[in-house]
C-alpha positions as CSV (number, residue, x, y, z in Angstrom):
1,M,19.1,3.1,-5.9
2,Y,15.4,4.2,-5.9
3,E,12.7,4.2,-3.4
4,A,9.1,3.9,-4.6
5,V,6.5,6.1,-2.8
6,F,2.8,5.5,-3.4
7,N,0.5,8.5,-3.8
8,K,-3.0,7.3,-2.7
9,K,-4.8,10.3,-4.2
10,T,-3.6,9.6,-7.8
11,C,-3.1,5.8,-7.2
12,S,0.4,6.0,-8.7
13,Y,4.0,5.6,-7.7
14,Y,6.8,8.0,-8.0
15,F,10.4,7.1,-7.5
16,V,12.9,8.9,-5.3
17,E,16.6,8.4,-5.9
18,K,18.4,7.8,-2.6
19,N,20.2,11.2,-3.0
20,L,16.6,12.7,-2.8
21,L,16.3,13.7,-6.5
22,F,12.8,13.0,-8.0
23,V,13.0,10.7,-11.0
24,P,10.0,9.9,-13.1
25,I,9.9,6.3,-14.3
26,L,8.2,5.7,-17.7
27,A,9.1,2.1,-18.4
28,S,6.8,-0.3,-20.0
29,S,8.2,-3.1,-18.0
30,F,6.7,-1.7,-14.8
31,V,3.0,-2.1,-15.0
32,V,1.0,-1.4,-11.9
33,F,-2.8,-1.6,-11.3
34,L,-3.2,-0.7,-7.6
35,C,-6.4,1.1,-6.8
36,N,-8.6,-1.0,-4.5
37,A,-6.5,-4.0,-5.2
38,T,-5.9,-5.2,-1.7
39,C,-8.8,-4.2,0.4
40,L,-11.0,-6.1,2.9
41,D,-14.5,-5.0,3.9
42,R,-16.2,-5.8,7.2
43,D,-19.7,-4.9,8.4
44,P,-19.8,-2.6,11.4
45,S,-20.2,-4.6,14.7
46,R,-23.3,-3.7,16.6
47,G,-22.3,-5.4,19.9
48,Q,-25.9,-6.3,21.0
49,P,-28.9,-6.8,18.7
50,G,-30.8,-3.6,18.2
51,A,-28.0,-1.4,19.7
52,R,-27.6,2.0,18.1
53,L,-24.6,2.3,15.9
54,D,-22.4,5.3,16.6
55,G,-19.4,4.1,14.7
56,C,-17.5,0.9,13.9
57,L,-16.3,-1.5,16.5
58,D,-12.7,-2.5,15.7
59,G,-11.9,-5.1,18.2
60,N,-12.5,-3.4,21.5
61,V,-12.2,0.2,20.1
62,M,-15.2,2.1,18.8
63,R,-14.1,4.2,15.8
64,P,-16.3,7.2,14.8
65,F,-17.9,7.2,11.3
66,N,-15.7,8.8,8.7
67,S,-12.5,8.1,10.7
68,T,-9.2,6.7,9.3
69,W,-6.5,4.9,11.2
70,N,-3.5,2.7,10.5
71,I,-2.8,-0.8,11.7
72,E,0.2,-3.0,11.4
73,N,1.6,-4.3,8.1
74,C,1.1,-1.0,6.2
75,T,-2.7,-1.1,6.3
76,E,-5.1,1.9,6.5
77,C,-8.6,1.4,7.7
78,N,-11.7,3.6,7.2
79,C,-15.0,3.5,9.1
80,T,-18.2,4.4,7.2
81,Q,-21.9,3.8,7.7
82,S,-21.5,0.6,5.6
83,G,-18.6,-0.8,7.6
84,I,-14.9,-0.9,7.9
85,T,-12.6,-1.0,4.8
86,C,-9.0,-1.8,5.3
87,C,-6.5,-1.5,2.4
88,S,-2.9,-2.2,2.1
89,T,-0.8,0.9,1.5
90,L,2.2,-1.1,0.2
91,Q,2.0,-3.2,-3.0
92,V,5.4,-4.7,-3.5
93,P,6.4,-5.7,-7.0
94,V,7.8,-9.1,-8.0
95,V,11.2,-8.6,-9.7
96,L,11.7,-10.7,-12.8
97,S,15.3,-9.7,-13.5
98,G,18.0,-11.8,-11.8
99,N,20.2,-8.7,-11.2
100,C,17.6,-6.8,-9.1
101,E,16.0,-7.2,-5.7
102,V,13.2,-5.5,-3.7
103,V,14.1,-4.3,-0.2
104,V,11.1,-3.7,2.0
105,N,11.0,-1.4,5.0
106,R,7.7,-2.4,6.7
107,S,8.1,0.2,9.6
108,A,8.1,3.1,7.0
109,C,5.8,1.2,4.5
110,T,8.2,1.8,1.7
111,Y,10.4,-0.3,-0.6
112,Y,13.2,0.3,-3.0
113,I,14.6,-1.7,-6.0
114,Q,18.3,-2.2,-6.1
115,K,20.5,-3.7,-8.7
116,T,22.7,-6.6,-7.5
117,S,25.1,-6.2,-10.4
118,D,26.7,-3.5,-12.4
119,K,25.0,-4.5,-15.7
120,P,23.2,-1.5,-17.4
121,E,19.8,-3.1,-17.8
122,L,16.3,-2.3,-16.6
123,C,14.8,-4.2,-13.7
124,N,11.7,-6.0,-15.1
125,M,8.9,-6.4,-12.5
126,Y,5.2,-6.6,-12.0
127,V,2.7,-6.3,-9.1
128,L,0.6,-9.3,-8.1
129,L,-3.0,-8.3,-7.2
């Protein structure tokens, strides 16, 4: 059983076997294009017209420029002069093999692929963008 961990700096996944051994996966059946795939942009809220902008208004919270925070559902948000950008940190693949399944842990923002049979075959999957 393996757990996929996403590295945001390199925009790639690495897989960790449940016994904590690092295992590189080089399978052509696992194609992932993830950078900036699931992001939403919002303009910074000014509150009142003509008000000076010291950051981004996120609901009732004023976030300073160049700040980063996490919200529910494995989403990371950033405040810049141009607004708020929120991106999903978890892209879950669709499993095509009938003998494999994806198990998602939303509180840890991770998932793992597990085989549902003892057949020695690869789990074919892809990521929807």
